Every structure is written in structure tokens, then in C-alpha cells.
N, C-alpha and C positions, 0 to 999 in steps of 0.2 A: 229376802223374806226367811225365815226358820222355817225347816219343816214340823209343821207339828203333828206329833202322836198321840192321836184320842186313844186313853188305855181306858182302863178296867176289865170287870170280870166280865165272863157271858151274858146273856143278856142284857147288857147294860146300855146298849143301840150304840154301840163304835162305828160301826156298819153304815146304818142309817145316818147319823150325824157328821160321820167320815165324809162323806159322800157329797152332803149337802153343804159342809163346812166348804169341800174345795170348792165346788160351785159356787162359793159366795168370794171366794177368793181368787178364783178363773187358775185354780194349780192344777197340776198331775192329782190322780187320788189311787191307793193303792191299795188292796185289804192284805192283811197281813196274813189271814188263811192260805193265799195263794203262794206264798211262799216255805210251807209246811212240805217237808216231805212225806210221801205216802205212807211211811212207816208212821210217822206223828198221827197225820188221819186216822189208819187205820186203830191203834194205840187207841185215841181218846173215843173213838166211836165204837170201841166196845167196853168202854167205861175203866179204863184204867187212865188216872193221872200220869201225863207228863215228869220225867224229873226233870232234873238239871241238867243231864247231858243232854236227855233229848231237844231242848229247847237251844242251847249253845249256837249250833249251825242257824237254826229259824232267824234266832236275835243277828247273827252276822252277816244275814242275809239283807235282814229290812237294814241293819245300818248299813249295806253298802246302798243301798236303795237310798237311804237319808245321803249319803256322801251323791250320789251321782244327783241326787236333784239338790244340792248345796245353795248352788245359783240359782235356780227359776224358783225355791219354794217347791211346797206342798205336802200333801196330811197324808200319811198310812196311820194304821189302826194296829192295834198291837195290846194285848192284852199288859204287855209292861209291868207285872205281878209287883217285881222285887226291885228294890235298888240298885243292887248289882245287875240286873235285864234292862233295866235303863240306863248305867252307866255305858253299855256295850253301844246302845242307842246311841246315845253323845257321843261316842266314838265317831263315829258316823260325820257328825258335823254338829251346829247349829240349831238345837233343837227347842221346841218350846211344846209340854205337855198339857192335857185337854184329859183330867183325870172323869169319864164318865162314874159317881157312885149312887148308891140307892139302897133299900131296905132289902131284904134277902129276898123277903116275900116275892115284892113286884120282879126281882130277879129270876126267881125261880117260877113263876107264874108265866112270862115273859120265855123264859125256856119252854117249860111246858106247852105253850101253846105256838113253837116255831115247828113248823115241819121240811124238812125235806134239809137240814142242817144236822151235820156229824156229832155235834156236841150235846151231849145226853146230859138229864140235869141232873144223874147223880152227883157230873163232876164240880159242882157248882161248889159245895162246901171244900173241897180240897183248894180250889181257886181261892177263896175269902180265907183263908188259913192260910196260905201263902203271899196274898196283897197287904202290902206297905203303902201306904198313903205316901204321897209326894211329902222331902221334908222341906226344910229350911233349907235354899240355895238349889232347890229344883224348877229350874221356872217352869212357870205353868199356872193352871188353875183347875180348880177341883168344882165338880157343880152336880147338883145333886137330880137323877133321872127321871123325880116327879113331874117336872115341868115338861110341856111338850117339845118335840123335837125341836119346831123352828123358832122358841124361845131359847133354846139350848143353843142353836147357832148362834142367834143374836148374841147371847152371852157370851158364845164363847169370842164370836168375831168382835166385839165391842171390848172384851180382859186382851185379848190379841194385841190389836193396835193400840190399847192404852201402854203396854209393855213393847212395843216397839213404834215409835211415834214416828 
């Protein structure tokens, strides 16, 4: 099984869908936020967007997790906003992307409704500006977050199985 990277901007539901999808496949789940150094968390919590220089070590750490789970498969969340970031993740091994996408208004409402998370609503627009959708040749699917999480999980499970018979 490939490692599934559940990608998208803040508020897309990566953690909810990723954890449920890992359960559906019976594989290990990892949350990308756990790979950030404290300096990245502090920066985002103060409303400052991360730079590429901030993101490279974080992306390389997630790519190591992908490599470590190449034999067993797994599900990991990661914003994976740019094609270049996804290249780093693919360098870790066989990766299939699940891009959770949706309307800015829904994303903003979700972020505004969260408590206890370091990512402030003010950073949504910077993430949307950096977001590059999956390109031709990037294995994976894009799903609209307007559907309930359980429907997204089943749609992702079905799409992955179709791509990996």
C-alpha cells in the first residue's frame, strides 16, 4: 500500500478524515503538526506565515515518515500546498494524495470555530495563495469538503482502491 497524504489548507478536515481513513485501511496515522519544530508553531500562532525555509525541514521529516512506512502503508496529514513540497514527500516513497478542497467561506468558518489550535484564521489567505492543486501525473484525488467526513473517507477509500487494485 502507498502512503496516503491527506493535504489541503487549514480547516479542510485533514486530521478528521486522515485518522478515519487510517482506521478504514488499518494502518498507522500521523499528524503533520507533530513534525513541526516549536519555532514554526510559535511563528504561526503569532499570525506569521511560514516561509519555504521554515517548511523544508518539516517536509523532510514527513518524507522520512513516508519512507519508514513504505512497506506497511500509512496515512499522514500535510498541507502540501505547493507542487515542490509534494515532490519532497514523494521522495520518501510511494505516495497517493487526497486533496481536501472547499470554499474559502467554509474553511474560514471551520478555522474560526476551532479552539486550542495554534493556526489563526488570519493565515488562511496566505495558505490559499500558496495552494497549487494536484497536477496531471500527481497520483491522488481531490474531494470537496462540503460532504460529511464519513462520505469523504468512503470516497477516498474507493478512489484509492480503484487506483491500486
